[in-house]
N, C-alpha and C positions, 0 to 999 in steps of 0.2 A: 927804085927802092934805095934805102941809105946802106948799100953795100961797100962803099968806098968811103975813105977819110977817118975820122976817129971819133970816140966818143970821150966824155970826162965821167969821173965817179967821185962821189961825194964820200968822204971817209964814214959818214952816218951810217953806210951801209952796213958796216960791221956790227951795228945794233939790229939789224934787220933778221927775221926769222929766216928769210933766204940764205943768209950767210951761214947757218948751219947746215945747210942741204947743198952739197956741190951741183946736183942736178938742177935744182930749182933756181940757183944762182945763175947756172949756164942757160936755163930758158929766160930768165929775166934778161939778161945780156944780149940773148938772140932777139928779143923783142925790141930792145933798145936799137940794136945795129940794124935791124929790118924796116924799123920805124921810117917814113918819108920825112925829109928835112924841108921839102916844100911842095906846093900844090902838084899833083902829078896825075896823069892818065897812063893806063896799062892795061893788057890783056890778061885775064885770068880765067881759067877752063874756057877760054872763047869770047868771053864777054868782057867789054871794055868797061873799065870801072874808074871812077875820079876818087882820089883821096887828097886828104889835107895834110898839113904837117903835123907829125907826130902819130901818123896813122899807117896801119899795114894791113894788108888784105891775106887771108890766109884759110886753111881747113885743118881739117884733124890729120889727113894722109899727108898733105904738104908740110905741115908743122913736123910731123914724124921725120919725114924724110930729111928736113933740114936739121933737125936737132940730131938726127943719128948717122948724119954723114960721115963715115970714116971710123965710126966706132964699132967694137967689135960686137958680135951678136949677142955674147952674154952680158952686156954692159948696156945695151940698148933699152930705152925707155918706150913703152906702148903709148901711141898716140892718144888713146883714150885717157892715160895716166897724165900725160901732159896737159890735156885740156881741163882735167880736173883740177890742177895747179894754176891754169890761167883763170878759171872761174874762182879760185882761193884768191888770185891777184886781186880780181876785180871786187871780191869782198871787203878786202884790205885797202879799196879804193886807189890801187895802183894804176887802174885802167878801167875802160868800159867795153863792152862787146855789143855788137849788133851784127845777129845771125840772119842768113836768108838760107833756102834750102841748097843753095850752090857754094857759098862761102860766107865767111865773118869777117867783118871789120873791127880791128882791134884798136883803140884809141888810148895812148898813155896820155894820163890826165895831168894836167897842169904842164904842158908841153912847154909852152912859150915863156912863162915864168922863170923855167930853169935851163932851157935850152936855147934862148934866142939872145944870150948876153955877146955883144960884138968884141968885147975883149977877150972872150974865152973861147966862143965856139965859131966856125966856119961853116963848111957845108954839112957836119954831121953834128946831132944832137943827141941829147940824153934825158931821160924823164926824171921826173922829181923824185929823187931819193928819199925826201921827208915822209913820204907815204909808205915807205918801207920800214921805217923805224917804230917801235912798238914804245919810243919815249919821246916822240917828236912834240907833244904837248901835253897838257892836263887834262885833256879830254878822254875820260874814260871809255867812251865807245871806241877811239882809237887804239886802245891798248888791249893786247891778248889777254884774255882770262886764264887764270892759272888751271892747270889740269888737274882734276880730282883722281889721280892714279887709285889711290885706296877705294874710291868710290866705285870704280870700273872692276877693279878685282874682287870687292866685295860682291858686286852685282854677279859675277861669274860664279863666285862660291855658292851664292845661295840658289842660282838656278842650275847649276850641273851638281851640286851636292859635294863638292870639292873642298879644298882647305888650302888653295894657294896663298900666296904672302905678296906684300907690296915690295918686292925685291927690285934691285937694279936693272936685271934683266928683263922682267916683266914690263918695268917702266920702259923700258928701251923699244920694247915691241910696240906698245901703245903711242909713243911718242913719233915712232917711224910711220905709223899709219896715219897719224894726225898730220904729220908733215908731207903726207901723200895727198891730202885734201879731205880725208873721212872726217866724221864728226862723233860726238859721243853717242848719237841717236844710231849711228851705223854700227858701233859697237854693241849697243843694247839688242839690236834687232839680230845680229850674228849670233850673240850669246843665247837670245832667247831661242832662236830658231833651231838651232844646232844643238841645244841642251834638250830640246822636247824632242828631238829627231834622234839623239844618242843616248841618252841618259838611261834608259832601260833597256839597251842594248849592250849585251856584255862584251862583244867583240868592240865595239865603237866607243863606248863609254871612257876608256882610256885616252881617247883623243880630244875629250873636253878639257884642254890645256891651252894655255896662252901661248907657247911657241907651236902649235897647231892652228889655232883658231885666228891668231894675230899675224901669223906668218905672211909675208909679203907674197908667196905664191899662192895663198889659199885665200886671204881674206876679202877680195875682190869677188871672187867666185862664190863664195858664202853668203855674201851681200846680196849679189844677184838672185841666189836661190831665195833668200827671204823676201826679197822684194817682189819676186815673180809669184811666191806663195800669197802674200798680202793681196796683189793685185786680183788674184785668181778668187780669194775669198770675197774681195770687194764686190766682184762680178755677180756673185751669187747671193749676196746679201744687200738688198735695199729696203727703203722704207715705204710706205704707202704710195708716197709722192715721186717714188722713183729715185731717191737720193741714195748715193751709196753711203753704207756704214763702215767706218773706219775700224783697223783693227789695232789694239795694243800689242805690245810684246807679250804681256800675259795671256792675252786671246790667242795670240798665235800658239803659244805653249800648249794652252789648253786643247786647241783643235787637233794638234799635231799627235798629242797624247791620247787623244779620243779616236783619232783614226788609226794609230797603232793597235789600241785595244780592241778596235773593231775587226782588225786583219787577225790577230791571235784567236778570237773568239770563232771567226770563220773556219779558220785552220783545225781548231778544236773540234769543231762540229764535222767538218770532213773526215777527220781522223775517227771519230767516234762512228760515223756512218760506214765507214771502211769496214771495221771490226765488230759491227752489228750490235753495238753498245745501245 
């Protein structure tokens, strides 16, 4: 592996989205330093693997151990979060991923174009920083689309019945989760699911707020809850030919509300029966 020697960095990296997130920048640098600078074979989890220049072999647990080595527990980043960032790197065309049940091969794109200069590099190489820049060319597909903060806040207000504003604090929470690799659709799922679950609950409705829903300690859990609910509903809703019927966020909300009303109705019936009404 490319553990020795040095790597070079282009100044364009300062225009990259990873530059605004120190942990994502660290992850990208780790990939560059771990990528092989020549054809190589080695053992990974007891299996001999061949890799080419610009490639590295890793897994979620191994990646987490390498990234968090020497880091205080409170500052460590979970392996699943690191992998979500790597998937974002792939989406930005910085690298590609090929996975097997035992390991994944990460290939830094355009490695040879940027890392094989005889004048600049010797045994260690570095990946194409032009893919990091959001201003690298005039192709709109390579540029990050602006975040519609007001739209997400408005959606939260619509579903929760609250009246939050497009403040810097709320934008900061949204931007942080987007930098973690989450999407606008993920926000909509969390908002719709938790609104349907909490809106009519006097004890929980107060938590329908950005600093609870979008917090780093909560968002991933809430998204997993929403996805699990969608999956469970898909399994029980099929067409005549056996195809699953997908659920929109509005349908999720309606289902949750209907379920809550049914629980309340049954509880009222039990209470009436106990008092002989």
